[in-house]
N, C-alpha and C positions, 0 to 999 in steps of 0.2 A: 504494500500500500504506500510506503514511503517513496518508492520509485515512481509511482503514479503521480503523487503530489509534486515531486521534484520535476517530472516531465511537464506537468501542467504549469508549474511556476515558470519554468524555462520558456515554454511556449508563450505565456503571457508577457514575459519580459521581452522576448523577441518581437512580438506583435506591437507592444507599446513603443519600443525603439523604432520600429519601422514607421509607425504612425507619426512619431515626432519628426523623423527625418523627412517624411512626406510633407508635413506642415512647413518645415523650414525650407524645403525645396519650392514651395508655392510662391515664395517671395522672389521675384525676378532679380537677377544679378544687378541690373541697372538700378533698381530701387534700393537694393542693399547698399550699393555704392553711393547713391544720393544720401541715404540716411547716415552712412559713415561720414560723408563730407559735412553734413549738418552738425553732427556731434563734434567733429574735428574743428569746426568753426568756433564752437563754444570753448573747446579745449585750448585754443590758441588766444583766448581773450585774456591776456596777461594783466591788463589794466581795468578789468571789470569783475563784477561779482554776479554770480547766479543766485537769485533770491528764491528760496523754497520755503514756504510756510513762514515767511517773515525773517528767515535767517539767511545771512549771506554765506556763500560757499565759493571757494576759489575754482578756477577753470578746470583744473585736473580732477578735483572731487566731483564737480558737476558732470563732466564727461563720463567718469566712472559710474556715477549714479544713473545717468541716462542709458548707458549700455546695459546695466543690470536690470533696469526697469523694462527695457526693450526685450531682453532675454526672458523675463518673467511673463511678458504679455505678447510674445512673438506671434501666437496664433491669431491675434486681433489685428495684426499689421500686415497689409498687403501692398503698401506704397509709402513713399515719403510723406504724402499728405496724411495718410493714416498715422504715421509716426508723429507728425506735428499735432494732429487733433487728439490722439488717444494717449500719447506717451509724454510729449515734451512741452505741453502747454499748461498743465495744471496738476495739482496734487490729487492723486486718487483717494487719499485719506481725507483731506479737508475740503477739496474742491477749489482751493485758492489758486489763482493763476501764478505761474512762474514768471519772474521778471529778470531782466538783465539790467544791472546798475553800472553805468560807465564811470570812469574816474572823475568826470566833471559833475557827477551827481544825477545826470539825466537817467531816467528809467524808461524802458519799453517792455512790453510783454514779450515773453520768449516766443510766442506764436508769431508776433510781428517780426522779430529778429530772424526766426527760421524761414518764414515766408519770403523775406527779402533775399536771404541766401539761396533759397531754392530757385528763385526767379533769375538769379545770376547765371 
C-alpha cells in the first residue's frame, strides 16, 4: 500500500510541475522581456524611492519585491499591462497605490511611471 501512495504522490507532483510550467510558458517571451525592463527601470532609480504602504524603499529592494510578487501571482499575468495593473500599481494587502518619490520630492504613481516606460 505504501508503494501505491508513493506512486500516487509522485504522479501528483509531476502533474503539478507540468501545470506550473505550462502556466509560465503562457507568458510570451516578448512580454516577459517588457516586464523585466519595467522592473529594471525601477531598479536603476538611484535617486528615488519606491513608496509601498507609506514606507519608502530603495530601488534594489523595490525591484526584488516586484519580482517576488510577480512570481507569486504569475498565473494572473499575461502581459506587461497585466503586470502594471495587477502587480506593480498597488498593495494587494491594503489597496494603497505604489508611488515613486524622486529626489526633488515630486511623486507619481508607479502605474504612471511604468506606463511611461512601457510607451518608450
